[in-house]
TIZAGU-695700 format. One line per field, with one value per residue (C-alpha): chain; x, y, z; residue in one letter; residue number from 1. Coordinates in steps of 0.001 Angstrom, whole numbers, plus 500000, padded with zeros to 6 digits. Example, Ala and Ser with C-alpha at 12.3 -4.5 7.8 and 13.67 -1.06 7.14 Angstrom:
mol	[A, A]
u	[512300, 513670]
v	[495500, 498940]
w	[507800, 507140]
type	[A, S]
seq	[1, 2]
// end
This chain:
mol	[A, A, A, A, A, A, A, A, A, A, A, A, A, A, A, A, A, A, A, A, A, A, A, A, A, A, A, A, A, A, A, A, A, A, A, A, A, A, A, A, A, A, A, A, A, A, A, A, A, A, A, A, A, A, A, A, A, A, A, A, A, A, A, A, A, A, A, A, A, A, A, A, A, A, A, A, A, A, A, A, A, A, A, A, A, A, A, A, A, A, A, A, A, A, A, A, A, A, A, A, A, A, A, A, A, A, A, A, A, A, A, A, A, A, A, A, A, A, A, A, A, A, A, A, A, A, A, A, A, A, A, A, A, A, A, A, A, A, A, A, A, A, A, A, A, A, A, A, A, A, A, A, A, A, A, A, A, A, A, A, A, A, A, A, A, A, A, A, A, A, A, A, A, A, A, A, A, A, A, A, A, A, A, A, A, A, A, A, A, A, A, A, A, A, A, A, A, A, A, A, A, A, A, A, A, A, A, A, A, A, A, A, A, A, A, A, A, A, A, A, A, A, A, A, A, A, A, A, A, A, A, A, A, A, A, A, A, A, A, A, A, A, A, A, A, A, A, A, A, A, A, A, A, A, A, A, A, A, A, A, A, A, A, A, A, A, A, A, A, A, A, A, A, A, A, A, A, A, A, A, A, A, A, A, A, A, A, A, A, A, A, A, A, A, A, A, A, A, A, A, A, A, A, A, A, A, A, A, A, A, A, A, A, A, A, A, A, A, A, A, A, A, A, A, A, A, A, A, A, A, A, A, A, A, A, A, A, A, A, A, A, A, A, A, A, A, A, A, A, A, A, A, A, A, A, A, A, A, A, A, A, A, A, A, A, A, A, A, A, A, A, A, A, A, A, A, A, A, A, A, A, A, A, A, A, A, A, A, A, A, A, A, A, A, A, A, A, A, A, A, A, A, A, A, A, A, A, A, A, A, A, A, A, A, A, A, A, A, A, A, A, A, A, A, A, A, A, A, A, A, A, A, A, A, A, A, A, A, A, A, A, A, A, A, A, A, A, A, A, A, A, A, A, A, A, A, A, A, A, A, A, A, A, A, A, A, A, A, A, A, A, A, A, A, A, A, A, A, A, A, A, A, A, A, A, A, A, A, A, A, A, A, A, A, A, A, A, A, A, A, A, A, A, A, A, A, A, A, A, A, A, A, A, A, A, A, A, A, A, A, A, A, A, A, A, A, A, A, A, A, A, A, A, A, A, A, A, A, A, A, A, A, A, A, A, A, A, A, A, A, A, A, A, A, A, A, A, A, A, A, A, A, A, A, A, A, A, A, A, A, A, A, A, A, A, A, A, A, A, A, A, A, A, A, A, A, A, A, A, A, A, A, A, A, A]
u	[079831, 082693, 085069, 088762, 089904, 092461, 091254, 093543, 093937, 093209, 095691, 093358, 093105, 094404, 097645, 101287, 102801, 104667, 101516, 099449, 102065, 102245, 098469, 098278, 100951, 099098, 095792, 097487, 099007, 095621, 093638, 096233, 095617, 091807, 090290, 090593, 088815, 085689, 087640, 089808, 086712, 085641, 088712, 092532, 093376, 096405, 096898, 100211, 101914, 103346, 105895, 107862, 110786, 110732, 112679, 111359, 108180, 109427, 109294, 105822, 104542, 105818, 104317, 100963, 101249, 102054, 099298, 096890, 097838, 097626, 094166, 093063, 094263, 092027, 094587, 094397, 097446, 098012, 100181, 102271, 105300, 108151, 108296, 106881, 106298, 107560, 109138, 106348, 103879, 105943, 106008, 102211, 102364, 102833, 103640, 105491, 106817, 109428, 110206, 113217, 115157, 118669, 119271, 122531, 125608, 123833, 121375, 117748, 115264, 114226, 112296, 113018, 116282, 114428, 112566, 115981, 117620, 114895, 115060, 118745, 118226, 119798, 116847, 114318, 112176, 112839, 110631, 110397, 106704, 107360, 107699, 109000, 110354, 112566, 112855, 115786, 116014, 119312, 121818, 124839, 127017, 126925, 129352, 126655, 124343, 120977, 122499, 119317, 117395, 120226, 120438, 116752, 117069, 120121, 118679, 115328, 117241, 119401, 116214, 114872, 112431, 111868, 112438, 109565, 111919, 115361, 115994, 116387, 118658, 117450, 119312, 117667, 115621, 113386, 110844, 112351, 113842, 110616, 108514, 110702, 110764, 106975, 106349, 108414, 106923, 103276, 103905, 105417, 102433, 100029, 101746, 101681, 097976, 097146, 098914, 097114, 093783, 094452, 095322, 092366, 090129, 089363, 087721, 086432, 088960, 088491, 089210, 090715, 088773, 090229, 091419, 088860, 089523, 089213, 091297, 093607, 091408, 092589, 096152, 096779, 096113, 098654, 102197, 104917, 108607, 107608, 105110, 106335, 104849, 106726, 106879, 108348, 111235, 109989, 112600, 116293, 118413, 121556, 121141, 124806, 127030, 129475, 132465, 131076, 132852, 129365, 126636, 123144, 120164, 116491, 114335, 110636, 108554, 105128, 102482, 099424, 098755, 099067, 097220, 100227, 099403, 101716, 101812, 104442, 107149, 107009, 109805, 110076, 111350, 113348, 114098, 117597, 119719, 123439, 125850, 125927, 129656, 130344, 128046, 130023, 133363, 132081, 130879, 134232, 136094, 133882, 134496, 130661, 128647, 125621, 122979, 123140, 119793, 119615, 116974, 116894, 114521, 111220, 112458, 112224, 114242, 116133, 119579, 122679, 123136, 119546, 120140, 123355, 121792, 118467, 118277, 121624, 123823, 127219, 128714, 128840, 129969, 128612, 130648, 128609, 129506, 133227, 133185, 131261, 133597, 136728, 135609, 134510, 137822, 140074, 141466, 144297, 144163, 140429, 140240, 142335, 139420, 136730, 137294, 134970, 137814, 138832, 135516, 136868, 139398, 136511, 134429, 137402, 137826, 134205, 133703, 134651, 134837, 132430, 132067, 134637, 137297, 136702, 136865, 140112, 141754, 140956, 140136, 138745, 136471, 133004, 132379, 128637, 126294, 123986, 126868, 127182, 123468, 123538, 126542, 124966, 122212, 119202, 119527, 117548, 115402, 116800, 114713, 114685, 112774, 110072, 110799, 107418, 103869, 100820, 098841, 101225, 102732, 099733, 100629, 104308, 106832, 110141, 113254, 116625, 119475, 123190, 125266, 127819, 131132, 134510, 137614, 139177, 141556, 142367, 138775, 136095, 132947, 129575, 126127, 123977, 120863, 122432, 124810, 121795, 120045, 123182, 124624, 122059, 118535, 117206, 113971, 110888, 112647, 110184, 111640, 110148, 109088, 106714, 105780, 107375, 105150, 106781, 104025, 106365, 107353, 104226, 103268, 101252, 097631, 097026, 097838, 098627, 101298, 104867, 107552, 111363, 113072, 116782, 117982, 121583, 122477, 119847, 118125, 116341, 114207, 111164, 111233, 110873, 107779, 106569, 106889, 105035, 102365, 101703, 101554, 099183, 096930, 097040, 098461, 099271, 101823, 105245, 108099, 111798, 114436, 118068, 119969, 123750, 126190, 129782, 129608, 126914, 128022, 128301, 126048, 123024, 120218, 116887, 118319, 116006, 112849, 113950, 114892, 111579, 109665, 111631, 110888, 107094, 107036, 106041, 109395, 109469, 113116, 116068, 119369, 122210, 125478, 128063, 130973, 133702, 132809, 135072, 138157, 136174, 133677, 130111, 127318, 123519, 123951, 126113, 123362, 120863, 122976, 123449, 119685, 119075, 116807, 114549, 114544, 113366, 110686, 109383, 109329, 107419, 104840, 104321, 106704, 107412, 111049, 112025, 115568, 116434, 119904, 122957, 122478, 126157, 127181, 124732, 121654, 123612, 125154, 121731, 120198, 123011, 122522, 118800, 119553, 121942, 119255, 116715, 119149, 120465, 117205, 114927, 117101, 117136, 119724, 120708, 118040, 115273, 116241, 116168, 112704, 111509, 112728, 111123, 107931, 108363, 108699, 105678, 103631, 104909, 106762, 110284, 110632, 113789, 114132, 117876, 119863]
v	[556190, 554068, 555694, 555890, 555944, 553237, 551036, 550455, 548322, 550495, 550705, 548830, 545817, 542501, 542535, 543318, 546526, 544481, 542551, 545763, 547502, 544458, 544376, 548173, 547880, 545040, 547046, 550108, 548089, 546649, 549787, 552333, 551177, 551581, 554105, 557597, 559557, 560081, 561543, 563627, 565118, 566453, 567465, 568035, 566569, 564312, 561248, 561900, 559413, 561263, 558883, 559453, 557892, 559206, 558298, 560818, 561890, 565117, 563723, 562268, 565621, 567388, 564660, 565266, 569001, 568761, 566279, 568612, 571430, 569168, 568033, 571646, 572248, 569575, 566746, 563234, 562727, 559188, 559411, 556372, 555402, 553731, 551046, 548020, 549998, 548232, 549516, 547482, 549795, 552786, 551629, 551998, 555642, 558572, 561199, 560701, 563014, 561778, 563234, 561349, 561618, 560343, 558351, 557522, 557402, 558089, 555167, 554966, 555247, 552046, 549731, 551654, 550114, 547119, 549420, 551005, 547696, 546405, 549635, 548996, 545476, 545465, 543722, 546113, 547911, 551458, 554459, 556570, 557331, 558485, 562126, 562672, 565179, 564733, 566802, 565425, 566014, 565824, 567358, 569093, 568293, 564606, 563496, 561937, 564868, 563993, 560889, 558809, 561611, 561915, 558185, 558017, 560903, 559484, 556013, 557223, 559323, 556306, 554375, 556986, 558842, 562559, 565122, 567579, 570055, 570057, 568059, 570220, 569130, 570660, 571090, 570658, 573805, 572682, 575546, 577900, 575284, 573302, 576382, 577289, 573755, 573400, 576636, 575533, 572055, 573195, 575630, 572730, 570469, 573214, 573531, 569764, 569613, 572482, 570700, 567535, 569355, 571064, 567814, 565858, 565958, 569697, 569401, 572375, 573887, 573070, 575549, 573921, 574493, 577268, 576276, 576883, 579967, 577969, 575025, 575415, 576160, 577521, 577909, 580539, 577853, 575397, 575508, 574953, 575593, 578972, 579715, 577719, 577801, 579615, 576927, 577689, 575446, 573966, 571327, 570890, 568257, 566332, 562624, 561736, 561642, 564396, 562201, 561306, 562697, 563370, 565713, 564583, 566642, 565894, 568853, 569540, 572183, 573250, 573164, 573522, 577040, 575916, 573711, 571496, 567837, 564885, 561085, 558866, 558454, 561956, 564432, 567953, 570508, 573424, 576695, 577558, 580698, 581076, 581872, 585679, 585619, 583912, 586428, 589276, 587775, 587333, 590957, 592177, 590149, 591600, 595071, 595558, 596830, 594578, 597422, 597229, 596531, 593359, 591367, 587872, 585534, 585065, 587296, 590214, 593364, 592965, 593828, 591894, 591032, 589650, 587640, 586085, 585280, 583907, 583070, 582076, 578934, 580096, 577203, 574689, 575064, 573616, 572927, 575582, 578245, 577415, 577494, 580805, 582429, 581120, 582464, 585836, 586349, 584517, 582681, 580443, 578001, 577504, 577416, 574259, 572544, 573458, 571160, 568293, 565765, 567184, 566489, 564316, 567119, 569678, 567439, 567119, 570815, 571709, 568833, 570863, 574444, 577307, 580810, 582316, 579941, 581234, 584808, 584312, 582126, 584491, 587899, 590981, 589204, 590323, 594104, 594298, 592951, 591684, 589421, 587957, 587014, 585650, 583390, 581529, 578963, 579300, 578128, 574873, 573645, 570790, 567629, 565628, 562466, 563126, 561129, 561736, 560326, 562549, 560221, 560171, 563704, 565820, 569411, 568779, 567628, 565970, 565642, 563950, 565997, 565091, 568256, 568394, 569989, 569517, 571400, 571707, 574113, 575696, 576664, 575334, 574404, 572903, 572038, 575110, 573825, 571454, 574281, 576675, 574343, 573688, 577218, 579861, 578528, 578988, 577666, 579717, 580727, 580474, 578217, 578166, 574557, 572643, 568965, 566906, 563824, 560434, 558284, 555421, 555072, 554294, 551706, 548691, 549258, 546145, 546948, 543346, 542999, 542566, 545121, 545029, 548362, 548939, 552435, 553112, 556646, 559232, 556620, 555685, 558855, 557546, 554313, 556174, 557676, 554321, 552771, 555593, 555576, 551903, 552123, 555031, 553218, 549995, 548133, 544537, 543799, 542730, 545284, 544475, 547191, 547082, 550111, 550862, 553611, 553956, 553484, 552151, 554515, 557731, 557310, 555194, 557446, 557206, 554458, 554800, 554905, 551876, 549734, 550756, 549534, 546242, 545742, 546212, 544084, 546763, 546495, 542729, 542622, 545068, 544252, 546799, 547142, 549401, 549370, 550614, 548703, 545800, 545238, 544049, 546556, 545292, 546902, 546429, 544214, 541837, 541580, 540788, 537894, 536606, 536427, 535188, 532307, 534443, 537263, 534802, 533451, 536996, 537526, 534330, 535620, 538667, 541263, 544543, 545679, 549366, 550863, 554452, 556208, 556470, 555584, 555411, 552358, 551304, 550929, 548837, 546688, 546033, 545276, 542788, 541173, 540864, 539065, 536653, 535878, 535102, 532948, 530940, 530596, 530307, 527856, 530143, 530983, 534685, 535215, 533633, 535756, 538840, 537938, 537348, 540793, 542443, 540822, 542315, 545690, 545058, 544141, 547310, 545238, 546590, 550372, 552551, 556091, 556622, 559823]
w	[179437, 180674, 183138, 182159, 185799, 186603, 189485, 192415, 195495, 198611, 201550, 203889, 201531, 203079, 201124, 201963, 200536, 197926, 196830, 196707, 194574, 192238, 191798, 191343, 188639, 186934, 186939, 185719, 182793, 181963, 182069, 180815, 177214, 177510, 175172, 176614, 173899, 175981, 178837, 176530, 175114, 178404, 180317, 180094, 183446, 183746, 185889, 187751, 190050, 193036, 194567, 197787, 199501, 203019, 206209, 208681, 206878, 205213, 201618, 202317, 203565, 200488, 198247, 199741, 199360, 195616, 195179, 196793, 194450, 191400, 192371, 192855, 189315, 187934, 187624, 189119, 191455, 192854, 195938, 196833, 198842, 196998, 199705, 197866, 194654, 191506, 188261, 186519, 188135, 187056, 183472, 183285, 184176, 181747, 184425, 187725, 190344, 192779, 196169, 197387, 200609, 201183, 204269, 206114, 203889, 200573, 200890, 199890, 202820, 204489, 202259, 199067, 198045, 196516, 194069, 193014, 192632, 190424, 188398, 187756, 186287, 182834, 181205, 182537, 179812, 178799, 179779, 176650, 177283, 180912, 181773, 185298, 187863, 190892, 194071, 196199, 199977, 201801, 204208, 202499, 205521, 204598, 201786, 199612, 199465, 197939, 196411, 196203, 194463, 191985, 191481, 190557, 188179, 186439, 186149, 184723, 182141, 181168, 180592, 178229, 180465, 179786, 182561, 182962, 184690, 186178, 189383, 192510, 195342, 198624, 201917, 205290, 204917, 202083, 202055, 199425, 197084, 197240, 196424, 193440, 192126, 192576, 190703, 187815, 187754, 187836, 185002, 182953, 183840, 182804, 179472, 178982, 179902, 177559, 174688, 175482, 175515, 172201, 170477, 171886, 168851, 169058, 172440, 174357, 176727, 180399, 183117, 186147, 189303, 191479, 194941, 197645, 199654, 202948, 201744, 204655, 207653, 210936, 209579, 212328, 214933, 213528, 214927, 212299, 211829, 210394, 213181, 216262, 219712, 222496, 225240, 228622, 229758, 233007, 233764, 232956, 234587, 234027, 233203, 233117, 236178, 237083, 236146, 232720, 229561, 228202, 229218, 228462, 229562, 230303, 229205, 229704, 227983, 229056, 226289, 228404, 227005, 223408, 221008, 220388, 220187, 219644, 219728, 221289, 218673, 217312, 217295, 218814, 216479, 218099, 216452, 217772, 217730, 217371, 220123, 220563, 221332, 218028, 216244, 217805, 216708, 213190, 213012, 214406, 211804, 209042, 210339, 210566, 213462, 212943, 212540, 208773, 207193, 205089, 203313, 204806, 203149, 204922, 207773, 205377, 206211, 209461, 210939, 210040, 213699, 213847, 210674, 211943, 215282, 214351, 210632, 209179, 209551, 210735, 212575, 209726, 206153, 202917, 199835, 198000, 200607, 200365, 196567, 196370, 198932, 197194, 193875, 195376, 197159, 194702, 197661, 196459, 199291, 198926, 195155, 195199, 197001, 194502, 191408, 191343, 191468, 194877, 196519, 199301, 200228, 200319, 202563, 205034, 205038, 205827, 208327, 211416, 210253, 210244, 208715, 211223, 209798, 206247, 207408, 209222, 206535, 203653, 205135, 203508, 201041, 202209, 202245, 201674, 204330, 201566, 200297, 203875, 203787, 200302, 201118, 204019, 204097, 206423, 210018, 210192, 213106, 215177, 215767, 219003, 219671, 222226, 225377, 227064, 226711, 226014, 228126, 231041, 230835, 230033, 229126, 228657, 226127, 227156, 225186, 225825, 224494, 224251, 224498, 221498, 222417, 220708, 219837, 216349, 214686, 218086, 218690, 221026, 219156, 219877, 218616, 218121, 219865, 222503, 223779, 223791, 226220, 228214, 228490, 227638, 228314, 231824, 233471, 232376, 229164, 226268, 223524, 219966, 219259, 216997, 216499, 213622, 213266, 212807, 211515, 210767, 214394, 216250, 218992, 217743, 217563, 219600, 223217, 223944, 221278, 222592, 221629, 221490, 221767, 220969, 221846, 222886, 224148, 223493, 221259, 224482, 224189, 222292, 224254, 227573, 225888, 224733, 228180, 229850, 227247, 227529, 231307, 231196, 228727, 230671, 227754, 228703, 226021, 227097, 226795, 226236, 226149, 225002, 226219, 225797, 226837, 227884, 231645, 234018, 236778, 234691, 231633, 232557, 231371, 233276, 235503, 238425, 236104, 234177, 237208, 238849, 235745, 235842, 239507, 239084, 235926, 233404, 231693, 231077, 230247, 230297, 228686, 229064, 227299, 228764, 226338, 228703, 231854, 230864, 228662, 225648, 224465, 224441, 222437, 222148, 219086, 221130, 223732, 221021, 219867, 223380, 223670, 220121, 221108, 223277, 220702, 218061, 220314, 220827, 217036, 216574, 219075, 217104, 218642, 216855, 216796, 217169, 216644, 217439, 217377, 215199, 211531, 210517, 212656, 215355, 213106, 210578, 213231, 214879, 211486, 210813, 214286, 213503, 210210, 212019, 214645, 211977, 210114, 213091, 215111, 212136, 210212, 207140, 204567, 203864, 201230, 203294, 206309, 204141, 202941, 206536, 207687, 204588, 205721, 209143, 207502, 205348, 208416, 210198, 212786, 212120, 212704, 212663, 213673, 212983, 212242]
type	[M, M, S, A, D, I, P, F, I, P, D, N, A, P, F, T, A, G, Q, R, A, Y, L, N, G, L, L, A, G, L, F, S, S, A, P, L, Q, A, E, A, A, T, Q, S, S, L, R, I, A, V, L, Y, A, S, Q, S, G, S, A, E, G, L, A, R, K, I, A, K, E, L, K, A, L, G, H, K, P, A, V, S, T, L, V, G, Y, T, P, A, A, L, S, A, E, K, Y, A, I, F, L, A, S, T, Y, G, E, G, D, A, P, E, G, V, Q, Q, F, Y, E, Q, L, C, L, E, H, F, P, R, Y, E, S, L, S, Y, A, V, F, A, L, G, D, S, H, Y, E, H, F, C, K, F, G, R, D, I, D, Q, R, L, T, A, L, G, A, N, P, I, C, D, R, V, D, S, D, V, D, V, T, E, P, F, T, E, W, K, T, T, L, L, A, K, V, K, A, I, A, S, G, A, S, T, S, A, A, H, T, A, S, V, V, P, P, A, P, R, A, N, A, I, S, N, A, S, Q, T, Y, T, R, E, H, P, A, L, A, P, L, V, D, K, R, R, L, T, G, S, V, S, S, K, L, T, L, H, L, A, F, S, I, K, D, T, T, L, R, Y, E, A, G, D, A, C, G, V, I, P, H, N, D, P, N, L, V, T, E, I, L, Q, T, L, L, M, H, G, N, E, Q, V, S, C, G, K, A, G, M, T, T, L, H, E, A, L, T, H, H, L, Q, I, T, R, L, S, G, K, T, V, K, E, Y, A, A, L, G, K, C, T, S, L, L, G, L, T, P, S, E, N, H, S, E, L, E, R, Y, I, Y, D, R, G, L, I, D, L, L, L, E, C, P, G, V, L, H, D, P, A, D, V, V, A, L, L, P, S, L, A, P, R, L, Y, S, I, S, S, S, P, A, A, H, A, G, E, I, H, T, T, V, A, V, V, R, Y, R, S, H, N, R, A, R, G, G, I, C, S, T, L, F, A, D, R, A, A, L, S, D, R, I, P, I, Y, I, H, P, N, K, K, F, R, L, P, K, E, P, D, A, P, I, I, M, I, G, P, G, T, G, I, A, P, F, R, G, F, L, H, E, R, R, A, L, N, A, K, G, R, N, W, L, F, F, G, E, R, S, S, T, A, D, Y, L, Y, R, E, E, L, E, S, M, V, A, D, G, H, L, T, R, L, D, T, A, F, S, R, D, Q, D, K, K, I, Y, V, Q, D, R, M, L, E, Q, A, G, L, F, W, H, W, L, Q, E, G, A, S, V, Y, V, C, G, D, A, S, R, M, A, K, D, V, D, A, A, L, H, R, I, V, E, S, Q, G, G, M, N, T, E, S, A, R, D, Y, I, D, T, L, K, D, E, R, R, Y, H, R, D, V, Y]
seq	[1, 2, 3, 4, 5, 6, 7, 8, 9, 10, 11, 12, 13, 14, 15, 16, 17, 18, 19, 20, 21, 22, 23, 24, 25, 26, 27, 28, 29, 30, 31, 32, 33, 34, 35, 36, 37, 38, 39, 40, 41, 42, 43, 44, 45, 46, 47, 48, 49, 50, 51, 52, 53, 54, 55, 56, 57, 58, 59, 60, 61, 62, 63, 64, 65, 66, 67, 68, 69, 70, 71, 72, 73, 74, 75, 76, 77, 78, 79, 80, 81, 82, 83, 84, 85, 86, 87, 88, 89, 90, 91, 92, 93, 94, 95, 96, 97, 98, 99, 100, 101, 102, 103, 104, 105, 106, 107, 108, 109, 110, 111, 112, 113, 114, 115, 116, 117, 118, 119, 120, 121, 122, 123, 124, 125, 126, 127, 128, 129, 130, 131, 132, 133, 134, 135, 136, 137, 138, 139, 140, 141, 142, 143, 144, 145, 146, 147, 148, 149, 150, 151, 152, 153, 154, 155, 156, 157, 158, 159, 160, 161, 162, 163, 164, 165, 166, 167, 168, 169, 170, 171, 172, 173, 174, 175, 176, 177, 178, 179, 180, 181, 182, 183, 184, 185, 186, 187, 188, 189, 190, 191, 192, 193, 194, 195, 196, 197, 198, 199, 200, 201, 202, 203, 204, 205, 206, 207, 208, 209, 210, 211, 212, 213, 214, 215, 216, 217, 218, 219, 220, 221, 222, 223, 224, 225, 226, 227, 228, 229, 230, 231, 232, 233, 234, 235, 236, 237, 238, 239, 240, 241, 242, 243, 244, 245, 246, 247, 248, 249, 250, 251, 252, 253, 254, 255, 256, 257, 258, 259, 260, 261, 262, 263, 264, 265, 266, 267, 268, 269, 270, 271, 272, 273, 274, 275, 276, 277, 278, 279, 280, 281, 282, 283, 284, 285, 286, 287, 288, 289, 290, 291, 292, 293, 294, 295, 296, 297, 298, 299, 300, 301, 302, 303, 304, 305, 306, 307, 308, 309, 310, 311, 312, 313, 314, 315, 316, 317, 318, 319, 320, 321, 322, 323, 324, 325, 326, 327, 328, 329, 330, 331, 332, 333, 334, 335, 336, 337, 338, 339, 340, 341, 342, 343, 344, 345, 346, 347, 348, 349, 350, 351, 352, 353, 354, 355, 356, 357, 358, 359, 360, 361, 362, 363, 364, 365, 366, 367, 368, 369, 370, 371, 372, 373, 374, 375, 376, 377, 378, 379, 380, 381, 382, 383, 384, 385, 386, 387, 388, 389, 390, 391, 392, 393, 394, 395, 396, 397, 398, 399, 400, 401, 402, 403, 404, 405, 406, 407, 408, 409, 410, 411, 412, 413, 414, 415, 416, 417, 418, 419, 420, 421, 422, 423, 424, 425, 426, 427, 428, 429, 430, 431, 432, 433, 434, 435, 436, 437, 438, 439, 440, 441, 442, 443, 444, 445, 446, 447, 448, 449, 450, 451, 452, 453, 454, 455, 456, 457, 458, 459, 460, 461, 462, 463, 464, 465, 466, 467, 468, 469, 470, 471, 472, 473, 474, 475, 476, 477, 478, 479, 480, 481, 482, 483, 484, 485, 486, 487, 488, 489, 490, 491, 492, 493, 494, 495, 496, 497, 498, 499, 500, 501, 502, 503, 504, 505, 506, 507, 508, 509, 510, 511, 512, 513, 514, 515, 516, 517, 518, 519, 520, 521, 522, 523, 524, 525, 526, 527, 528, 529, 530, 531, 532, 533, 534, 535, 536, 537, 538, 539, 540, 541, 542, 543, 544, 545, 546, 547, 548, 549, 550, 551, 552, 553, 554, 555, 556, 557, 558, 559, 560, 561, 562, 563, 564, 565, 566, 567, 568, 569, 570, 571, 572, 573, 574, 575, 576, 577, 578, 579, 580, 581, 582, 583, 584, 585, 586, 587, 588, 589, 590, 591, 592, 593, 594, 595]
// end
């Protein structure tokens, strides 16, 4: 009997991501119309495309989770990134699940924008035969919360596709919303599959195989955000000078007594806790003592003090929190911010305020401790690029942390995790941490390949790890670093290490840009353009480019500089330069870890 499976081009085939996606779409179109009666007669499984748009790997991880569960239920999930994927391939599918992150100021993750732009072409065919679901990932503190996921949902609806279930927009802590969305989705898929089985020429019903009891082995040995490792802080030192307006710290955690493993380029997740002085002030303002018992999500029953300290976000507001508080307290000043047409005013309000500001502006609203817990989102982990090498710093994880402090509305404020490290964490304190893999930010597999690293400020963190890793592994590839900060005398992070690497030849070239050391501000993108000829020569010799740091301005300026270099040095027009850089991405030679 002929199989109804649709053939596909494997990931290790000698094609670019774009070519592979095109061929998969072509094959799907050719085989999707093949007779399926034989298959329908024996099973009710569905082929479901599980598509992800991921910047840091979160959406990809969720995609693989949902695919695993679909497979356990007897379906045929096909997991694919949207990088290089085409609307033509999508048109061949009957069922598709999207897990879509929003990046920067409401943009699609890197490499995915082309798919969306093609989807928006007016002449593109409609999708009346497609059933789909969308889980959108984002951060509610950004103005364009979950915008890309919303865009995908709205565009597919406009093209006639049929939603399997409502889209869910998830904040940074995805666990609960993902679980709820997944439960709803799987129930809908089950109903669809049952209907398909019933209508398939009176076939016998098929019972999906039950998940194996040991499908997740050694779960207790795996450290996650829910079950972090307690790692002693073994080093904390200041990297910026005493006259600097910034405080940047080098931190080292011991992991020798844990099973934590990481690769150069990964991030360290830290489970923070709120400032106890702020928690006390909030309790006093609420006229509560903190010993009240509350139910707090996965923490279960605990005290209100514990919930505010370790489990709830109290230093930053979301639009949802303000709207609910305003409605609950009928606060005139806040209700004016809640209509949808006043979104920009609401964003300005929440930008630099926290729970204490709500309590002081409109007091006497919260009387029940349970209402306090229900109002606040979960306290999310903080991610820091790892600045060490597993080969060179065995048994340790290093991070590079800029301490965030500012003043607004007559109140001193700061980053939850960075001020924890600066003010409240002492050496030997055990800090809850876990590894957040970053598979899209890896060194070249070929140790002789040259690399160009662009990392101003704390963006230098993964490149310190790269340099130490390549030295420890005796990699012979050339290394070029662009580093920028405000002042060479006050803000030159890891200066001695870098200059030592230059002196012994391990760091082939170091270009620095200290914006305030001269009248005209100079940034890393300016240094790139100054060295355009050499930069192009390295690219022609196979160099991989890495960028780490601020997404809102630096990464965009660096990307624009890269396009200018390719145009000027390669003799290309704008479109050809764009194609060249897209090829770099397809070949995994242009990597960005921006935030």
